[in-house]
N, C-alpha and C positions, 0 to 999 in steps of 0.2 A: 228721804229714807228709803232704804231697800225694802222691798216687799217679798215675803217668803210665800211661794206658791207651791201647792201640792199637786203632783202629777200622778194620776191613778192609772192602773192597768186598763187600757181602752177596750171597748167592744171589738173583738177581732173578726166579727162577722161570721156568717155561715153557721149560726147556732152554737158557736163555741162559748163556753161559760167559764173556762179556767185555762191557765197556762203555767208551765213549769219554768222557773228561772234557770237557764243553762249557763249563762256567763254575763257578768257585769262588764260593761264597756267603759264605765266611768267610775271614779272614786270620789269620796267625800272631799271637797275642796277643789275639785276640777272645775274649770270654766267650760260651759257648754254653749253652743250656738243653737239658734232656733232650728228645729227639725233634725238635730244631730242624733243618731242612734245612741241610746244610753244602755240598753240591755238586750240580750238575745234570749228569746223565750221559745219553748217548744209547745205547740198545741197538738191536738189529736190529728191534725192534718199536715202541719209543716213547721219548719224552723223559721222564725221571724225576728228581724231586728226592729225594735220598737223605738221610734224617734220621740224626743220630748218637744212639745210645742212651745216651750219657754226658752229664753236665752238668759243665762246668769251663772251663778256659782252653786254647785251641788252642796247642800248642807246636811242631807241625810239620805240613806238608802234603806229600803225595807225588804227584808227577806234574803236568806242565804241562797247561794247557788244550790239547785236541787229542790228548793221549796216550791210547792204548787200554790198559786194564788188565784182567787176568784176574780172575775171581771169587776172592776170598781174598787179593788183593794189598792191602797197607796203603794207606789213604786219608789218615788223619791220626792224630795223637796228641793226647790231652787230659789235662791235669793235673786230677785230681779230688781235692777236699778230703776229709779224713778225718772231722772232727767239726765242720765249719762254721768253719774258720779261713780267712777270705778272704785274709789276708796270704800264707798258704802257696800258695794258688792263684795269686796274682799273681806270686809269686817263681818259680813253676814255668814261667811263660812268659817267655822272654827279652825284656827291654825293658818288661815290664808293671810299672807302679808299684803299690806297696801300696795307695795311695789309690784308684786306678782299679779294682784288683782287689776292694777292699772294697766299693766302691759298687755294682758289678754282681753280685758274688758273693752279696751278701745278698739280692738280689731275683731273680736268674735262674739261680743255680747250685745244683745238688744233687748229692750223691755217689751217689745211687741209680742203678741200671741199669734201664732200662725194659724191655729185651728186645725192643723194636720196632726193626726195621731198615729199613723201607721204607714211606713214606707211601702209604696206599691199598692196602697188601697185608698186612693183618693187624695194623695198629696199633690201639692201644686207643682213640685219640681224635685230634682234630686236632693238628697240629704247632704248637709254640709259635712266636710271632713271633720273628724274629731280633733280637738285641740286639747291635749292633756297637760295638766299642770300638777306636778308632784310636790307635796309638802311633807316636811319631815317633822313638823310639830305634832307630838303625840295627841294633842287635843283635837286634831282634825277628825278623828273617828268617833268623837263623843256624841252621844245621842242628844237630840233636841229636848227641851223641857216639855213637860206635859202640857204647859200652857199654850204651846205652839200648835198642838193638835187641834184640827177643826172639830166643832161639835157635831153630833149626830152621825158620826162615821159608823157604818154598819159592818166594816171588815172585821175579821177576827183579831184578837189581841196579838196572836202570833204574827199575823201579816203586818201589824202596825209597829212591831218592834224594830227600830232601826239597827242596822248592823254595821260594824266597822268594815272598811274596805279590805277585801281579801288580797292575798298575794297575787301578783300578775299571773295570767294564764301561762301554762308551760309553753315555751316556744319550741319550734322544731329543733331537735338536737342534732348537731352536725359532727360532734366528736365521736369517733368509732368506739364501740365497746367490744370487749372480748367475746368473740363468737356471735356478735350482733350486727347491726347495720352500720355501714360507713356512709356518711352523708345524711341528708334530711330523713327523718322518720316518715315512712309512707303511710300517713293516716290523715283522713279528711274530716271525719265526724268529730265535732267538739265533745259529743257525749262519750265517745270512745276515749278521748284524752282525759276527760273528767273521771271516768271510771278507773282508768289506770292511775291517775294522780291520787284519787281518794284512797286507793288500796295499796299505794306505795310501789306500783309496778313500773319498772324501767322499760319503756316502749322500745328501746334499742335492742332489747333481748327477745323481742317478740317477732316471730316470722308470720307475715300476713298471708292469708289464703285467697285474698281478692285479686282482681286484675292487677298485673304488674307489681305484685307483692303488697297490695293495699291491706292494711291491718283493719280487720272488721271486729265488731263487738264479740263475735263468737271466738275469735283468736285470743282476745284479752281474757275472756272468761275461762278459756281452756288453760291459758298460762297461769291464771290465778289459782285454778283448781290444782294444777301441778305443784305450785309453790306451797299450797296449804297441805299437801299430802306428803308426809315424811318419806324419803327415799327408802329407808330401811324399816318402815313400819310393818310389823307382822300382820299377816292376814287375820281378820277377826274370826274367832271360833264360831262355828255354826250354832245357832240358837233355835230352840224348839218353841220359844215363847212367841206368840203372835204379836206383831208390831202394827199398831194402827197406821194406815197409809198417811193420814193427815199429819203425823208427827215426824216424818222422815223426808229427806230430800230438800232441794232448794226451792224457796218460795219466790216467784217472780211476779211483781205487781202487774196487773192488767191495766195499764194506763198508757197515755200517749198514743202512738200509732197502733201498738198491739191491742190496747184497750178499745180503740175505735173500730178496729177490724173485728174484734170479738163481738162487740155490740151489734155491728151491722150484719155479720153473718148469723148471729143468733136471731136477730129480728127477721132476717130473710127466711130462715128455716121455720120460724114460728108463724109468720103471717102468710107466706106464699106457698100455695099448694103446687109444687113444682114437679115436672116430669122431664126425663131426658131421653133423647133419641140420638143415634149415631150412625155413621156410614163411613166406609173406606172409599177413598177416591184416588184415581191415578193422576198425580200432579206433574207428570213428566212434561206435558205441553206447557203448563204454567211456568215451570222452571226454565224451559227453553225460551219462552217468550220474555221472561225477565232477563236472561242472558243476552238475548238479541237487543233489547232496549238499552242495556248497559254498554253493549259493544258499539252502539251507534254514537257514543260520545255524550257529553253533557253530564249533569249530576246523576249519580247512581240512584237507582230505584230499589227500595227495600222490599223484601217479600211481604212484610207486614203491611206496607202501603198497598200492595196489590190485593191482599186479602181484605183490607179495609174498603177498597173500591168495590170488591165483590159484595161485601156486606151491605154497603150503601144501596147498590142496585137491587139486592134481594129485599131489603126493607121497603123499597119503593113498590115492589110487587106484593109484599105481605106487610102492610102497615100495622097490622094488629100487634106485631112484635116490637114496634117502636112506640110503646105506650106505657102508661102507669095506671094503677087502680086507686081511685079515690074511695077509700073504704067508708068514710063518713057519708058521702053522697050515694054510695053504691053505684058508681059510674066508672066506666073505662074511659080514660082520657088518651086519645090518640094524638101524638105530638107532631107538630108540623115540620120540625127539622131534626136531623140526625146529629147528635153530639156524641161522638164515639169515644168511649172509655177503653183503655187498654191496661192490662196488668203489667206492672213493672216492679221487679225485685230490687231493693236498695239496701244499703247498710242499716237503715232505720226500719226495714221491714217492707211488707207488700203495700204498695200504693197504686191507685188507679187514676192516672192523669186523664184528662178529657180533651179531645180535639174538637173544638167548637165548629159547627157547620161543616162537618166532614163531607156532606153530600155535594158541596160546592167546590171542593178542592180537587186538584189534579193529583196524579200519583207522585209527582215531584214535590208538590206542596205538602202532601201527607208525609212523605219521607222526611222533609225538613222539620215539620212540627213534631213528629214522633221523636226525632233525634233531640230537638230542643227540650221537650218535656222530660225525656228520659234523663238527660244530663242534669237538668235542674233538680229532678227528684233524687238522683244519686248524690248531688252536692248538698242536699238539704235546703235548697233555695227555692223550691217550688211553692207557689202561693195557694192559699185555700181556694181561690177562684179557679185555679187550674185543676182542682181535684173534685169539683162539684158540677152538677148540672148535666151529668151524662144521661143518655136515653137508651143506650145499648152498649154492651161491653164485648170486646174481642180479647180472648185470653190465649196467648201463644205459649202453652206450657211445654211445647216440643223443645224449647231451648234447654229444658232440664233433662232432656234425653228420655222422655217417656212418650208412650204412644197414645194413651187415652186417659180420660178423667170424666168425672161427672161434676161440672162446674156448679157452684152455688151462686144464684142470681145476686147481682149487686143491687140490693134494695135502694130505691123503690122501682127499679127498672123491671121489665117484663121478660127479658131473655138474655142469655150469654152464649156466644159461640166459642167453643174450645177447639184448638188446633194442636194436634200432636206432632211429633217429629216426622220429617219426610226422609224415608230410607228406601233403598232398593229392596223389592220383594217380588216373589213370583206372581205374575199377573197374566191373565188371558187377554191378549191384545190382538185384535183383528183375527180372531180364531186360533191364535197360536200362543203357547206359553212363552213368556218373555220376562226379563228382569225390568221392572218399571219403578219409578219413584212414587211410592204410595204414602198417603197420609190419612189418619183417622180424624174425622170431624165429629164433634158432639155438640148438641144444642140442648141446653136446659131452658125450659120456658114455663111461664106462669099459666097454669091450666085454666085460670079464670078468664084470661084475655082471648084464648083460642083453644081449639081442640087439636087432636093429633094430626088431622088432615092438613091444617094450616102449617103447623110446625114441620111436618114431614115435607110439605111442598117447599117451604123455605130452605130446609136443609138440602133437599134434592137439587134445588136451583143453584145453591152455593157449590155443591159437588159438581154439577154440570159445568159451571164456570171455571172451576179448578181444572177439570179434565179437558175442557175445550174453551180456552179464553176468548175465542172468537164469538162465543155466545153473547158477550157483553156488547159487541158491535151492533147487535140488533136492538139494544135497549138505549143506546146513546142518542 
């Protein structure tokens, strides 16, 4: 006889306790292979495809798309064959025919349990490709009986309610629309697609503001607001009555990436007595050195990689800033390696990927790793492991066209270096006024780990390396 096994939302690691269902990858009645991704979820750190450790036929799913489930809540149930009887597997799924069950069970189903629960986090190998089986029997979406539910389940009743398979996700539209896109709709994020689908918005009519016309969440929200506002609606008459702020405007839930950022920044401001110092530096020689390196051939070196090299050498001279504070033990913990975080803006919001062991990397290696992590973050494919473990953060807010800022420390780190835009400015160079490439550097530091003299020394050393890159040669 086939055995019905329940697969629960696994522990995603890094202190995460819940995840939101973004998209189901299988339907009730589908045959799944061991370690096949069955659902796409979003945590506070990343978008993740969750693989099922069982091979068999999906008999029930729990939770609609958009539902937030706690770790340990059931995701789906799978009918697993005992000794290779495909008919039993097919019969375990409502609406599945023996012929369909036999055809796929012989090639894609195993009753073994892999022990793997999350692709990219300890799995033994790449996940199997999905093998979808569509059934037209309306009974395929029926809920299992209460008798099949395991005893002692602690998940909420809402999380345990199985739901019928939703319609297939909206595929890229290729037919042109009046005044809209001709060809595939330029949108990457499944969250953006889901928002548009739920609100009945045709993405072909949306103009993206991202790179190469990429449609961002802000573009969809702007289009929805325009649709909801009648074109000929008269302007509201002014009112003298006071309106409570809490009753007007759009309410945006602080969850997912936005919620995680809010929590971390609030904790930083609450726990860390920070201070900021800044200095202007002449970056003309640094820019010339980069141009010479790139003109010599080979892979191009990014400016961020050169700034990262400078930070690493500065932290070797001022290790107080590569530390954290153990408040329970009332101790400063100086860390042996530099794991360099860098701020990256993505369609999902601000994230801080971490380059591990940045101190042992060359400028070329740093450039490659920055590019890899940035692309993964923008695609929503970055892992929680890539977003944790940082010891110092480099924030290049100059890409937004601003000169300065007062960075908020990325808790539980002890400092963050901010870099503004590099632009021509009047500067006294060798006793004469000249137009030079000038940048503002700002350092926010935890005043518990050091005083202003140390922070100022660190920032001055960084500025000296920016102005005279040859200074680094004395420390190699």
